[in-house]
N, C-alpha and C positions, 0 to 999 in steps of 0.2 A: 568650662569645668565649674562645678558647684563650689563656691567659696564658703568657708566655714568661719564663723565668728571666732575671734581670738579669745582664748580662755584667759581672762585678766588675772585670775588668781589660781593658785594650785593648792590642793590639799596635801601635796607631798612635802612635808616638813622634814627637817634634818633628822628628827628622831625616827620618822617612818622610813627614812632612807639610810638608817644606820647599816653599816656593812653587814650583809646578810647572805645566806646561801639559798634563800627561798625565792621562788618566782613561779607563776603559773605556767604549766606546760601548754603548748599550743595544741589546737586541734591538729589533725593530720595535715602536715605542712604542704604547701603547693610544691609539686614536683616540677622542677625547672627543666626545660630543654637544654641542649648544649649551647649556651650563649657564648658568642664570640664577638668581640668588638674593640672599643677604644675608650680611654679616659678622655673626657672633655673638660678643659681647665678654666672655664670662664669664672667660676666661683672659688678657685683654688687658693689664691694668695691672701685674700682679705685686705690687701693694700689698695686703697682707692675705691671708687664706686664699683659695684658689681656690673659685669658686662653681659649684654644680651647674647644668648646662644644663637648660632647660625643655622638657618634651615639648610644651607648648603651641606653641612656636615651630615645631617640626617638623610637627605636625599642621596648623598654620595655613599654613605655606609650601606643603605638599603640596596642601592644599585649594584654595589660590589658583593652583596650577599651576606652582610653582617647584621646582627640583630641585638646588639647590647651596647649601652653607653653608661659607663660609670662616671658619676659627677662628684669628684672630691671637692668639699666645701669648707670654707672657714666661717665659723660663726661670727667673726668680726664684721661680716657683711650686714648682719642684722642686729648685732648687740656689740658690747665692748668688753675688753679684758679688764673688767673692774667688778669685783664681787657685789658692789652696791648697785650695779646696773645689769648684772647677769640675768635677772628675772624679767627684764624689759626687752621685748622683741619688736623690732620695726618690721611691719608686714610688707612694706613696699618692695623690698628685694625679692620676696616670694612670688611676686607677679612674674618675674623672669623664670622662676622654677615652674610656675604653672604652665608657662609657655613651653618649656622643655618637655614636660610631661605630655602636653598636647602634641608636640612634634614627634615624640616617641610613639604615641598612639597612631598618628597619621602615617608614619613610615614603617610601622611594625618593628620598632626598636625598643627593647626593654630598658627602662631607666632605673639605675641603682644610685640612690642618694647616699653619699658617704660623708660623715663628719671627719674631714682630714684634720681640722682643728676644732676640738670640742672644749667646752669650758673645763680648764684644768689640765689639758694635754695637747701636745702636737709633737710629732717626731722631728719636725723642723722648728727650731727656736722654742724648745720646751720651756726654757727659762723666762720666756716672755709672758707666760701665764702667771697671774698673781698668786694662785693657789694650785697645788698639784693634785691631780685625781688619784694618783697611785702612791705617793710618798708624803711623809710628814705626819703631823698630829691627826688623830682620827676625826676630830671635829672639823678641821680644815678640809680633809678629804670628803667628809660628808657634805660640807657646803658646796664644794665643786660638783659632787655627784647630784645633789639636789638641782643645781642649775642645769647639768647635763640632761637629767631626766625631764626637766621642764622644757628644754629645747626639742627633744625627741617627741615628747607628748604633744607639743604644738604642731609639729609636722604630721604626726599620726592623725591628729584631729583634722587638720586642713585637708589631708589627702585620703581620708578614710573611705571615700566612695570609689577610689581608684583600685582596681583589683591587682592582686599580686602578680598576675601574668604580665602586667604593664609596669609595675612599680615595686621595688624592694628597698629596704633600708640597711645600710652597712654602718654599724654602730660607731666604731672608733678605728681610724686608720693606724695600722702598724703600732700596736701597743708595745710597751717595753718588755725586757727580758725579766718577767716575773713568774711566780708560780701559777699553775692553773687555778688553784684555790683563790689566790688573790685576784686573779682576773675575773673569776666568777662573782666575787664580791661586788664588782663594778657592773658586769654585764647583766646579772640577774635583775637589779632594779631598773636598768634601762629597758630591758625586755618587758618588765611589768608595766612601765609607764607607756610604752607603745601599745601593748595589748589591751590596756584599759580603754583605749580609744579605737583601736583597729585590731581586733582579736585574731584575724586571719592573715595579718601582714607577714609576708616572707621577710625574715630578718637574717642578716649576714653578720658574722663575727670574724674579724681577721684573726689569724693565728698570733700567738704571743711571740716574743723575740723578733719584733719587727715583721710580723706576718709569716715567719718561717716555720713555726712549730704548732701543730694541731693541738687542740685542748680537749682531752677526754672529760674534764670536769664539767663541761657545759653541754654534753651530749643530750641530756634529758630535757634541755630547753627547746629542742627541735629547731635548731638554727642551721642554716648553711654556714660552712666555714670557708674562709678565703685565704689562699696561700699566695706566695710570691715566686717570681722567676727571674732573679737577679744573680744567681750563682754561676760562676765565680764573679765577684765584683770587679776583678781585674779585667774581665772581658766586658761586662755590661756597663761599667762606670769608668772606663779609661778616660783620664784627664777630667774627671768630674770634681771640680774644686770644692764642692760642698760636702764631700764624703769625709768624715773624720779620719785623720791619719793619712790622707792621700798627699803624696808629693811626687813630682815628676821623677825625682832621683830614686825613690824607694819602691815605686810600683813598676813591675816589669812591663815590657811591651806585650800586648795581648797576642795570643795565638789560640788556635783550636784544633785538637785538644791542647791543654796548657799545663805546664808544671808550675805550681804555686807552693812556695816554701817546702820544696822537696817532694810534693805529692802531685802526681799526674791527675788532672781533672778531665774526664771525658764523659761520654754519653752515659756509661754505666754508673759513674759517680753521681751524675745528675739524677739518674733513676733512684739511687739509694738515698739521696738527700731530699729530692723534691717530689718523689712519687710514692715510694714505699711507706714512709710514715703516714702519709695522707690516705693511702689505701687502707691502712689499719683503722683509721677513724671512719672512713667510708663504710667499712665492714660493720660498724656499729649503727648504721642507718643515716649517717651524716652526708648531706650533699656537699660536694667540693667544687669550688670555682677558683681560678687564678685571677685575682683582682688586679694585679699589676705585674708587668714584666716589660722587657725591652732592652735595647742596646744604644748607648749614648753615641752621639754623632762622630766622635773622634776614633772609635774603634774602626780599623780598616773594614771596608764594606764586605769583602769576601769572607773575612773572619766572622763578622757579625752574622752573616747569612748562614754560614756553616753551623754556628752555635744555635741560632734560632731554629734551624731545621731540626736539630736533635731535640730541642725542647718541644717544638710543635708535634713531632712524631710521638714523643712520649705522652704528651697530653691527649693526643688523638687516640692513642692506644688505651689510655686510662678512661676515655670518655668524658673528659673535663673541658669546659669552656674556659675562656680567658679574655682579658682586656689589656691591650697594648697601651703603654704610656709613651706616647699619646697619638692622636690622629695627625694633627698639625704641629710640627715642632721638632725638637732635637732628637726625640726617640721615634718619630713617626714616619709615615709613608709620604706625607706632604710637607714640603718646605723644611726639611730636616737640616739643610745647610752642610751636608757632607761634601767634602772636596773631591771624593773619588767615585762619584756616581754620575752616570750619564742620565740626567733628569729628562723627563718628558713633560712638555707643557700640557697642563690639564686645568682648563677653566680658570686661568689666572694664577694657578699654583704650579709648583714644581713637584712632579710625581716620581717617586722611586718605584718604578714598575716592577723590578725584580723582587723587591721586598713585598710589595702587594701580592704578587703571584704566589710567593711562599705562604703568606697568610691565608689566601683564598684556598690553597690546596689542602689545608689542614684545619 
């Protein structure tokens, strides 16, 4: 892959990044196929050194018929949570991302780079950022936004020769529950920073309210919008201790369909929550993709599969692709650690064959 010299300085000052509603519209955006695949987590945590991606994952996904890998990343791998260091980027970790893009090209798997932790925001440990991208004094938000633009501009320049058929950018993982106008104030400068280096790049924006709500206010920016598939959390995140408010005593045992706080949640409720609002944004010309979904290891397997089948059929009917969280691990088809699965040995891993077949069928 052609390496691009790092842009040592940027013309994007805080004044130029003042919260604004303006951004250049893209040319006719790349029309994506129905991408289906997995999140790969080597750059996810930001704790410790970045890990190399595994060729096994790409070879396996391609052999199984999948064509998409979302790469949630923490900027802590190449910078630090310190406003005085935000504009300094260590290029060394990007050699691992160069490799993942090469693997994607080799195996026909589209790569979607996502800033799970961006300067000023992360859905996990938001308070660990020194300044907040969405809250606080305007000058502090502008400082975080300048840094966020700088990081995306760097990636856009580094990978400007890679076509959108192979590589897309997902701006911010699961933004908070804010207004569409407030979200646009952040998204528009990020889009402008990317398009200054890579005008034709396919750019993805997660919905607001943790990815659950589509955003009409950014339709004119010609972005793909990314939804989520975790409803109801009582099924998808049973015994997930990181979920705010979860306790063993207060969360009911999962079932499918399931009654939650007096309301029965079933396939048609999922349609109303997770499909209908997004179909409305799609009708305005927006491409839709489900960037994350899945069921944590402690939900009984039969219940997890019944719930997953309803979601998969709804998304197949809608014509949308998706990315399971994850390939290997607690939500995945490999090495998930479920106690009620008859695993199959697969190249040194434990394969949940039934879950894999559900995914392949839809």
